[in-house]
N, C-alpha and C positions, 0 to 999 in steps of 0.2 A: 422397605427402604434398604438400600445398599450401603454398608459402612466399610471401615478398613478391616473388620473383622470377617467380612462376607468372603465367599470363596473367591480364588483366583478367576475362576471360569466367569463367574458372574461379573466381576469387575472389568475383566478384559473384554467381554462381549459388549458391556456397555461404552467402553471406551473405543472399541473398534467402530461402533456406529456413530459416536460422536466425532470421530477422526474423519470417517468418511463424509459426514455431512460438513465438517469444516474444511476438507479438501475441496468438495464440490463448489463452496461459496467462495473460498479463496481463488480457485481456478478463474471463477469469472471476473475476479479483479481486473484482470488483463486480457478477458475473453475477446473484448470488442477492439483491442489494440489494432490488429490487422484488418478490421472491419471499417476503419474510419474513410478510406478511399470510397468504398462500396457505399457507405451512408451518405457520403458528399454527393455522389452520383445519384443515389436512388431518391434521397429526399430534397436534392437540390439546396443544400446548406453549405456555409463556408466552412474551412478547416477549423477555425476558431470556434464555430458553434458545435461542430461535430464532436471536438474533444471532449464536451461536456459528459458524453458517456462514460468516459474514463475518469477524468478529473472531478467531476460531480459525484460519481460513485465513491471515490476515494474520500472526498470530503465528508459525505454523510456517513461512510462507515467510522471515520475518526471521530465524528461528533456523538456516536452511539456508544463508544468506549467508556466515558466517564459514568454513565448511568447503568452500566453491565453489572457492576458488583450490587447495585441496588436490585436489580431485577433478579440475580441470583439468589439474594437473600430473602426477597419478598415474596417469591412465587415458587410453587413445586417444580422440580428440575424437570421431570417428564414433560409437564404440560408446557414449561418454558421453552424446551428444546421443539415441541411439536407447534407451538405458536410461531416461534422463528421460521421453522421449516415451511408453515402455512403462508406466512408473510412473503417469504422468499418465493414461494409458488405463485402468490397473486402477481408479484413482479414479473416472473417468467411468462404467465399468461399475457399480462400486458404486452410485453415485447414480443411475444409470438404472433398476437394479432394486430400488432401496431400498423396503422394506415399512414401515420406521419411522424415526424421526427418527436414532436411532443408526447406522443403515447410511448414511443421507444424510450425516451429519456426518463419519462415517469416510471416505466418498468424497471429501469436500472437503479433509480433512487430507491424505490422500494426494495429491491433485492439487497441494497446497501445496508438498509436498517437492520435487516437479519444477519448479514455477513459481518458487520461491525460489532455485533454483540456475541458472535460465536466462539471466537478464539478465547476471549475473557472467561466465558462460561465454562469451557473445557479446562481451562487453566485452574479455576476454582474447583471443578469437580476433582481434578487430580489431587489437589492439596486436600481434599476430604477422604478420598477413597484409598490413596497409597501412603505407606509410612514413609519417613523422611529418608531412609536409605534406599527407597526404589524411585523415588520422585525424579532424580536426575536422569535416569534413563528413559522413563516416560516423558519428561519434559524435552529430552533430546529428540525423540519421535516426534512430539509436537512441532518442535522448531524446524525439523525436516519437512512437515506438512506446510508450515508457514512460509518456508523458503521455497519449496518445490512447486506448490500449487500456482501462485502467480507466475513463476518463471515458466510453467509448461502451457500457461494459458494462450499465448499468441499462437504456438504451433497447433495446438488442438483447433483453436478458434478458426485459424486459417484454412485448415482441412475442412471444417464444417462449411465455411463460407463458400468455399470452391466446388464442393460436392453436393451440398444440401440447400444452401442458400442462406441469407442473412437472417431469416426469421427463424431458422432452425438453432441458431446460437441460443435462443430461449427454449425453442421446442424440445431440443434433447434433454435440457435441465427439468423440464416438466415431468418427464418419466422418471428420471433419476430421483428427484424429491419425493415423488409418490411412493416409490419403492423404499426410500429412506424413511418416511414416515410410518410406513407399515412395521418397518424393521425396529424403530423407536418404540412403538407400542409394545412390542413383544420383550424388549431387553432393557429399555432405559428405565430407571427407578428413581425415586427421589433420595437425595442423599442428606438432607437436612430438613428441619422442621421450619417452615416459612415464618419470618418474623416480620411484624408491622413496623415500618419505617416510611420516612418522608423523602422525596427528592425535589430539589428546587428547580420547578418548572421554568420559572422566570430566567434563572442562569442558563438553562438549555435553549431557551428562546433567544436570549441575547447572543450565546456562542453560535447558534445556527445563522442567525441573521447577520451577524458581523462576518463571519467567515465566508458565508454565501455572497455577500455583497462584494467583498474583495475579489473572490473568484470571479463574480460577474464583470467587475471592473476591468481584470486582466482580459477577459475574453471580448468585452467591448473595444478595448484598446487594439486587440487583434483583428477584429472585424473592421474597424475603422481605419486601422493602419497608423493610428496616432491618438494622442489625448484629444478628447471632445468633453462636451458637458456632462453627457450621461456617464462616461467611465469616470470622470473626475468625481461627480457626486456620488457614485457607487464605492469608490475607493474612501472619499471622506466619511461616509455614512458607516462602511465597514468598520473602519479605524475608530470612529467615535463611539459606536456601539460596543466593540471590544474594550475599550476604555472603561466604560462602565461596567462591563462582564469582570474585569480585573478587580475593580474597586469593590464589587459586590463579593467576590470570592473571598477577598481578605476581610470582610467584616462578618461574614457568616461563621457560625459554629461548626456546622457540618457543610462546608462548600461542595458544589458539584465537582471542581477541581482545585485541590489543595495546593495553591500557589506557593506557600511557604517552603515547599521542598526545593524550589530553585534557589534559596539562599544558600544552600550548599553548592560551592563552587564545582566540586567535583561532578556532581549530579548533574549541573548545568551544562557544563563543558562536555560530558559523556552523551547527554541527550541530544546537544547541538550536532556532534559527530554522527550519533545513530540518524538523526533526520537527514544529514547531508548524505548518508549512505542510501537513504530510502529515495531520496530525489534521484542519487545517481542511478538507481535501479529503475525506477518507475518512468523517470523522464526520458531516458534513451530507449527504454522498451517501447515507448509510444512513439517517439520521434523516427526511430529507424525502420520500422515497418513502412512508415510513410515515403521515407527517402527510397526504400527498395522498391515499392510498388509505383510511386509518382516519377522517380527519376530513372530508375533501371527498368520498369514496365514490368516487374514479377507479379505473379499471382499472389493472392493472399496465402495461400499454403506455402508457396515456394519462399515467400519472405518469412514465414513461420519456421521454416526449416532452416535458415540462416541464423535463427535465433536459438535453435535446439541445442546445439553444442554447449552453448551458455547455460542454459537451464540444466543440462545434466552436470556439468561442472559445480553449478551452485548447489545442487543435491548432494554431491559428494563432499564439497568443501564445508559447507555449513556445520556438519557434525564435528569435523576435525577442528574448526576454528575454536570451539570451546575448550577442546583439550589443550591447544596451544596457548590460550588465554591463561588457563589454570597454571600452566608451567612457566610462562615467560612474563605475564602481565599484561596490561592494556596497552603500554607505550609502544613497544616494539612491533606488537600486532596491528595497531592503528596506523603507525607510520608506514608499515610494509602494505598494508591494505590500500590506503589513500594513493600510496606511491604507484601500486599496481593500476588503480582506477585512472591515475593521471596518464601513465605510459599507454595504456590501453585506449584512451580517449584520443591521445595525441594524433594518431593516423587518421582519425575521423576529420580533422581539419584539413586533410588533403584528399578527402572523397570528392570524385566527380563522376558524371555519368558513364564513364568508362573504367572506373575502379574495377579491379578483380574482385569477384563476389568471395573468394576464398579469404581475402584479406578484410572484407567487411565482417565475415562471420568469425575469422580469427581475432580480429581487434574487439569484437563485442565479447566473445567468450573470454579473452584475457581479462578485460575488465571487470567481467562479473566474478572471476576469482577474487578480485580485489574487495568487491562488495560483500560477498559471502564471507570474507576473512573477517571484515570489519564490523558487519551490521549487529549481530547478536552479542558479540563481546562488549561493544560500547555500551549496548543497552543494559547488560548485566553489570558493567563497571558502576554505571550510574545508580542502580540499585543498590550495589554493594557498599556505595558511599553514605547510605542513609542508615540511620538507626532503625532497629527492628519496627518500632511503632510507627514509622513513617513509610515502611517499604510498600504497603498496599496503595497508598496514597502516591507514591512515586511510580509504581507500576501503571496506574492509570493516567498519571499526568505525562510520563514519557512516551506511553503507546499511543496518546492522543496527540502529542506534538509531533511524533514521527509520521502518524497517518496524514494529519492534516498538512504537514510540510511536504509530503509527496504530492497532494493534491495542488498546492499552491504553487510548488516548485516546477511541476509538470505544466501548469497553466502558464507560467512565466516562460519557460521554454517555447512553448506553442505560440505565444505573444511574440517572442523574439523571431520565430520562423516566419510570422506574417510581415514583421518588420524588414527582415532581410529579403524576402522575396520581393517587396516592393522597391527596396533600395537597388535590387539587381535588374528591375525591369528595364527592358531596352528591347526595341522592336527588332533589332538584328539578332538577338538571342533566341535560342529555343526555349520552350517551355520547361523542358527538363534542367537547362542550364539556369535558368531564374529560380525555379524550385529549389535546385541544389545550392544556390546562393544563400536561400533561406535557412535551409537546414544547416549549412556551415555555421551560421550565427549561433544556432541552438547547441551545436558540438562545441563552439567556443566557450559558450556560458558554462557547459558541462565540465570542460576541461578547467575552467577557473575555479568552480566549486572544489574539483578534486584537489587543486592546489591549495585552497582555503582549508579543506579537511587536513591535509598534510601538515600545514602550518599550525593550526589549533592542535594537532597531536603532540607537537613539541612540546605543548604546555601539560601534558598528562604527566603524572608522576610514575616514575619507574617503580617496578615490582619491589616490595621490601622483604628481604630475606630474613629467616628466622634469627639469624646471627646479628642482624641489624636491629632487631625489636629488644 
């Protein structure tokens, strides 16, 4: 067993393997963003259906977060990591040998089961392995992995699609995960004695059915181009099941998600802002490659390169934003961050099939600076607003909300794309122009979300100086 008293070499070796595992799984969160046009063509599905490989993945990953703490305390750390890696491997194999869209989607959802549990697992390991005076540095490295993995995914995924093919998006991961599992057997060790505890499986089922039904409803609206009986039923069922899920959480002694943390106004506001920043990141990361490939005719790798400057800036800004938050407090950081997101999104409202690609890449990179500025500080502000006894519950609740909001928010943007494309339908217009019309509506919604974030940031409390206390 590895403890705080263990040698630095043992602890750092274990952390290195865990971080590589997390980076591999987080990379795949956006791995398929550039693959959507290829999936549409290969499996003959609609754009609204193809987006499930991204939004469905995000949803399942979010649903796994609440039970991650139970998994960590209930099972041996090494065995848990190996089990998550094995589950991820099964998903990769399903994707590699997929002969239809159903198998490809199944592989993605299986991958998400492992990915959603991995970051909370690593965070808990850090708390057990490192003394308090070293946790900040290590958590900063984890934050870099969390930010940089998904940001780099579209570029790496695009290169693989163009040079190796769609199936190798899963194939390359098979080799990586096998090597990772061998390394885990060698250096990953238990960090605590497993404890017997229970998890409320009914709550997990309710949350899964509720959010999945809502996601399906948005997808059905996108496919139908408007409301129909199926989409309305899906939305009503989803909302109804989530209502009973919420009532159950408030009645349980040990709920799956402790909703009482949302009674804290600062926590609720900061979590909302963190969720909006995640939608800002994941939503446009999904829509922009589609715009570049289907309107400008770029390849998957070329569209990925357009997103690369933003990915590099995100990796650079994320660690700095934490220091700025410590110095200036959350209010100015959030106002500046959402202001940058709004300014960076504004040029997208004027994108056409003839727009200079340097402007496209520049606008995306600029808005990513805003996302990186605001995402982790708002998350941290929410946790800091809670008493210590609720911090664990707040972490699970905020992480879940942020991840699921990313999934549903992205699905809404894709639904709007379908609406906009149909509204722009005209036999005298080219396909590229009609598609551009659809993407314009999604950029408009993204811009309005940034303005909403800026408005809500005005409600944040300014930093209190020592002299004021």
